[in-house]
C-alpha positions in Angstrom: 73.7 156.2 66.1 73.5 156.8 69.8 72.2 159.2 72.4 72.6 159.3 76.2 70.6 160.9 79.0 68.8 160.0 82.2 65.3 159.2 83.4 63.8 161.3 86.2 61.3 159.8 88.6 61.4 158.1 91.9 64.7 156.7 90.9 67.1 158.2 88.3 68.9 155.9 85.9 71.5 156.7 83.2 70.2 155.7 79.8 71.8 154.8 76.4 69.6 154.5 73.3 71.0 153.1 70.1 69.0 153.8 66.9 69.6 153.4 63.2 69.8 156.1 60.4 66.0 155.9 60.0 65.4 156.6 63.7 64.4 153.1 64.6 65.4 152.2 68.2 67.7 149.2 68.1 68.0 148.8 72.0 67.8 150.9 75.1 70.3 150.3 78.0 69.5 151.6 81.5 71.7 151.6 84.5 71.2 152.4 88.2 73.5 153.9 90.8 76.4 151.5 91.7 74.8 151.1 95.2 71.1 150.9 94.2 68.6 150.6 95.8 70.2 152.3 98.9 71.4 155.2 96.6 69.6 156.3 93.5 70.7 159.6 92.0 72.5 159.2 88.6 72.6 162.0 86.0 74.4 161.5 82.7 76.7 164.4 81.7 78.5 163.0 78.7 79.1 159.8 76.6 81.4 158.6 73.9 81.3 155.8 71.5 84.6 153.7 71.5 85.7 150.7 69.4 84.4 148.1 71.8 81.4 149.8 73.2 80.3 153.0 75.0 81.5 155.2 77.9 79.0 157.1 80.0 80.1 159.9 82.3 77.7 160.2 85.2 77.2 162.5 88.2 76.2 160.3 91.2 75.4 160.8 94.9 78.4 159.7 97.1 78.7 156.0 96.4 79.9 155.1 99.9 76.7 156.4 101.5 78.5 158.7 104.0 76.7 161.8 102.7 73.5 162.4 100.7 74.9 165.8 99.7 78.3 165.0 98.2 78.3 164.4 94.5 80.9 162.3 92.7 81.9 161.0 89.3 81.1 157.7 87.7 82.6 156.3 84.6 80.4 153.5 83.2 81.8 151.2 80.5 79.3 149.3 78.3 79.8 146.8 75.5 78.5 147.2 71.9 75.0 146.0 73.0 74.9 148.2 76.0 75.7 145.5 78.5 77.5 146.5 81.7 81.3 145.9 81.7 82.7 147.9 84.6 82.1 151.0 86.6 84.4 153.2 88.6 83.7 156.2 90.8 85.9 159.2 91.7 85.7 162.0 94.2 86.2 162.9 97.9 83.6 163.1 100.7 84.5 166.7 101.7 83.9 168.2 98.2 81.4 167.9 95.3 82.9 166.6 92.2 80.9 167.6 89.1 81.8 165.8 85.8 82.1 167.7 82.5 83.4 165.6 79.6 85.1 162.4 78.9 87.7 162.0 76.1 88.9 158.7 74.7 92.8 158.7 74.2 95.4 156.1 73.7 95.6 153.9 76.7 92.4 155.2 78.4 90.2 158.3 78.9 90.6 161.9 80.1 87.9 163.3 82.4 87.3 167.0 83.0 85.4 168.0 86.1 85.0 170.7 88.8 85.7 170.2 92.5 84.0 172.6 94.9 82.8 173.0 98.5 79.2 173.8 97.8 77.9 170.7 99.5 75.8 170.6 102.6 74.2 174.0 101.9 77.5 176.0 102.1 76.7 179.5 100.9 79.9 181.5 101.3 83.7 181.2 101.2 83.5 179.1 98.1 86.3 177.0 96.7 86.2 175.9 93.1 89.0 174.1 91.2 89.1 172.5 87.8 90.1 168.8 88.1 91.3 167.0 85.0 92.6 163.4 85.1 93.4 160.4 82.9 92.4 156.8 83.7 93.5 153.7 81.9 91.1 151.2 80.3 90.2 149.7 83.6 89.6 153.0 85.4 92.9 153.4 87.3 94.0 157.0 87.6 97.2 157.8 85.7 97.7 161.5 86.3 95.7 164.5 87.7 95.7 168.3 87.1 94.1 170.8 89.5 93.7 174.5 88.7 95.6 176.8 91.1 94.6 177.1 94.7 93.0 180.4 95.6 91.4 180.9 92.2 87.7 180.4 91.7 87.9 178.3 88.5 84.9 176.2 87.9 81.2 176.7 87.2 81.5 174.0 84.5 84.6 172.3 83.1 84.7 170.9 79.6 87.7 170.0 77.5 88.7 169.0 74.0 91.9 167.3 72.9 94.4 169.4 70.9 96.7 168.2 68.0 99.8 168.7 70.1 98.7 166.2 72.8 97.3 168.9 75.1 93.9 170.0 76.1 91.7 173.1 75.6 89.7 173.6 78.7 86.4 175.6 78.8 85.4 176.9 82.2 84.7 180.1 84.2 86.8 182.4 86.3 84.7 183.7 89.1 84.4 186.2 92.0 82.4 185.8 95.2 80.2 188.8 96.0 78.7 189.7 99.3 74.9 189.1 99.7 74.6 189.1 103.5 76.7 187.9 106.5 75.7 184.3 105.8 75.6 184.3 102.1 77.8 185.0 99.1 77.1 184.6 95.4 79.4 183.3 92.7 79.6 185.2 89.4 81.6 184.0 86.4 83.4 185.3 83.4 83.9 182.8 80.6 87.5 181.5 80.5 89.4 179.2 78.3 92.9 177.9 78.8 95.4 175.5 77.2 97.3 172.7 78.9 100.2 171.2 77.0 101.1 167.5 76.7 102.7 167.6 80.2 99.5 169.0 81.7 101.1 172.4 82.3 99.1 175.6 81.6 100.4 177.5 78.6 97.9 180.4 78.4 94.5 181.5 79.4 92.1 184.0 77.9 88.8 185.6 79.0 85.8 185.4 76.6 83.8 188.1 78.3 81.7 191.2 77.6 82.6 194.8 78.5 79.8 195.1 81.1 80.7 195.5 84.7 78.1 193.1 86.1 78.7 189.4 85.6 76.4 186.6 86.3 76.2 183.0 87.5 75.0 181.6 84.1 77.9 182.7 81.8 79.2 179.5 80.2 81.3 178.3 77.3 79.9 175.0 76.0 81.6 174.1 72.7 85.0 174.4 71.0 86.9 173.2 68.1 90.6 173.3 66.9 91.1 174.9 63.5 93.4 173.3 60.9 96.8 174.7 59.7 97.6 176.0 63.2 94.9 178.7 63.0 93.9 178.4 66.6 90.6 177.6 68.2 87.0 178.7 68.1 84.8 178.6 71.2 81.0 179.1 71.7 78.6 179.6 74.5 76.6 182.3 76.1 77.0 185.7 77.9 74.4 187.2 80.3 73.6 190.2 82.4 70.3 190.8 84.2 68.5 193.9 85.0 65.0 194.4 86.6 63.6 195.9 83.5 65.2 193.5 80.9 67.9 191.0 80.5 70.9 190.7 78.1 71.5 187.0 77.4 73.3 186.4 74.1 75.0 183.7 72.2 78.8 184.1 71.8 81.4 182.9 69.3 85.1 183.7 69.6 88.3 182.9 67.8 91.5 182.4 69.9 95.0 182.4 68.3 97.4 179.5 68.9 99.2 181.6 71.5 96.0 182.4 73.4 95.1 185.8 72.1 91.5 186.7 71.4 91.3 187.3 67.6 87.6 188.3 67.5 84.4 187.9 69.4 80.8 188.0 68.1 77.5 188.1 69.9 74.0 187.0 68.6 70.6 187.9 69.9 67.2 186.9 68.4 64.8 189.7 69.3 61.2 188.6 70.3 61.0 190.0 73.8 62.9 191.4 76.8 63.5 188.1 78.6 64.8 185.8 75.9 67.9 183.7 76.7 70.3 182.5 74.1 72.3 179.3 74.3 74.8 177.8 71.9 75.6 174.1 72.7 77.6 172.9 69.8 79.4 174.0 66.7 81.2 172.6 63.6 83.3 174.1 60.9 81.6 174.2 57.5 83.4 173.3 54.2 83.5 177.0 53.2 85.5 177.9 56.4 82.5 179.3 58.3 80.8 177.8 61.3 77.5 176.2 62.1 76.1 176.5 65.6 73.2 174.9 67.3 71.4 175.7 70.5 68.1 177.2 71.8 66.3 180.5 72.3 64.4 180.3 75.5 61.5 182.6 76.5 61.2 182.8 80.2 57.6 184.2 80.0 55.7 183.3 76.9 55.0 180.1 75.0 56.7 178.4 73.2 59.2 178.5 76.0 62.0 176.8 74.1 62.8 177.0 70.4 65.8 175.3 68.5 68.4 177.8 67.2 70.5 177.2 64.2 73.1 179.7 63.0 75.5 179.7 60.0 78.2 182.3 60.0 81.3 183.0 57.9 84.9 182.5 58.8 84.9 185.8 60.8 81.8 184.8 62.8 79.7 187.2 60.7 76.0 186.6 60.3 75.9 189.9 58.4 78.6 189.7 55.6 81.4 192.2 56.1 80.9 192.7 59.9 84.7 192.1 60.4 85.3 195.4 58.5 82.9 197.4 60.5 84.3 196.1 63.8 87.8 197.4 62.8 87.5 200.9 64.1 90.4 203.1 62.9 90.0 206.2 65.0 88.0 207.6 67.9 86.2 210.0 65.5 84.9 207.1 63.5 83.7 205.4 66.7 81.6 208.5 67.7 78.4 207.2 66.0 77.1 203.6 66.2 77.6 201.6 63.0 74.9 199.5 61.4 74.9 196.8 58.7 71.7 195.2 57.5 71.3 191.8 55.8 69.5 190.6 53.7 68.3 193.7 51.9 65.6 193.4 50.5 64.3 191.2 53.3 61.2 188.9 53.6 61.2 187.4 57.1 64.3 188.1 59.3 66.5 191.2 59.2 69.9 190.7 60.6 71.4 193.8 62.1 75.1 194.1 62.9 75.5 196.9 65.5 78.9 198.2 66.7 79.5 201.2 69.0 82.2 202.8 71.0 81.0 201.5 74.4 78.5 199.4 76.3 75.9 202.1 77.0 72.3 201.0 76.1 71.2 201.7 72.6 67.6 202.2 71.5 66.4 201.1 68.1 63.3 201.9 66.1 62.0 200.7 62.8 59.9 203.4 61.0 58.3 203.5 57.5 58.7 206.2 54.9 55.8 208.2 56.6 57.6 208.2 60.0 55.3 205.6 61.6 57.0 203.4 64.1 56.7 199.6 63.7 59.2 198.1 66.0 61.1 199.2 69.1 63.9 197.4 70.9 67.2 197.8 72.8 70.8 196.5 72.9 73.6 197.0 75.4 76.7 195.2 74.2 79.0 197.3 72.1 79.0 194.6 69.4 76.1 192.3 68.6 74.1 190.9 65.7 70.4 191.3 66.3 68.0 189.0 64.5 64.7 190.9 64.0 61.5 189.3 62.7 59.9 191.7 60.1 57.6 189.2 58.4 54.6 191.1 59.6 55.7 194.4 58.1 53.8 195.6 54.9 56.0 195.7 51.8 57.8 199.0 51.4 60.8 201.2 52.4 61.8 201.3 56.1 64.5 203.0 58.2 66.3 201.4 61.2 67.2 204.3 63.6 69.6 203.9 66.5 70.4 206.3 69.3 73.1 205.7 71.9 73.9 208.4 74.5 72.9 211.1 72.0 74.8 209.6 69.1 72.6 208.5 66.2 72.8 206.3 63.2 70.3 205.2 60.5 70.1 202.5 57.8 67.4 201.8 55.3 66.0 198.5 54.1 63.2 197.3 51.7 60.6 194.8 53.0 59.4 192.6 50.2 
């Protein structure tokens, strides 16, 4: 087993740690900037194990030393024992090149990255382009793809190979908003697109919310291709910030083989107003559902970071049957919010699937049979699964009440 990362201190080094199934460290391999000690900044962004060793994809300060602002890409090849074999850097001095992922393929490796003009403190008139390219086994570039000029397509750029020889690319499509005469701000919607085997774009699709405001932290971070030409599933996070509270949820979405959004789910663990939810990886389970891992981060209270593990069904439902509720047949049925609760009875965590006709804020209360209020929280997305801790509630009958723009709904549950 292997894990990669970087050490932070006076000098940064990329690190590879090899350990066995018992967690015993077999060896640690550390590597400096190619022009160390004159240049030091090295940050590992991805790594892959290959037949004859390991590949590390690093972000490094410009290796020719002409600028201490320009970031470039380094591919570092190590043998089976972590010994240096070769290193190659990629990038141009007039742009930042930010690496995303490295994919071993026949005859070499495919690298996904983002090229932008944010170097040197530039704060407006941004240019962001996805840059994907393949190198051979010695680092020589074989082909390159750039996203269209004039589009803000960047933020991050990750990719996975597809069964037809193409790539599914996870990135963001952005806008630049005015802040003041000297400053703009980039805001992103999650975006996924498909390149065919000839590196031509076949389709692209937004994985976004219905809220008007978009933020700089939206990001898709994981994807997989489904078997039997069923399409793709992507995961990440969606966010919107307000002075009184933030909306920062995990997202999972299914995309058809032709690039249509089949369904999209959002997940939020309710503990406070400033929780942020991140999904970093996912896998398909034997039953056709999906397992996701990430973190729930509290920006105010300790513990600041908690691991997050989710298991959903093949429709992305944490609450069984959510795909039926989300199919709204008529405007009349959409007039009132819809609620599904699971499990019921419940001991510790109540999962609430909420669906409404629009993105207006909804207010929730949990009250007991005597009308006493026990919990109070909010949601804004028109579709979200809320994970509510109810372990401290006394055993008994409770009602979950929801009001959104004068429309009300109620569901009952039993606390064991």
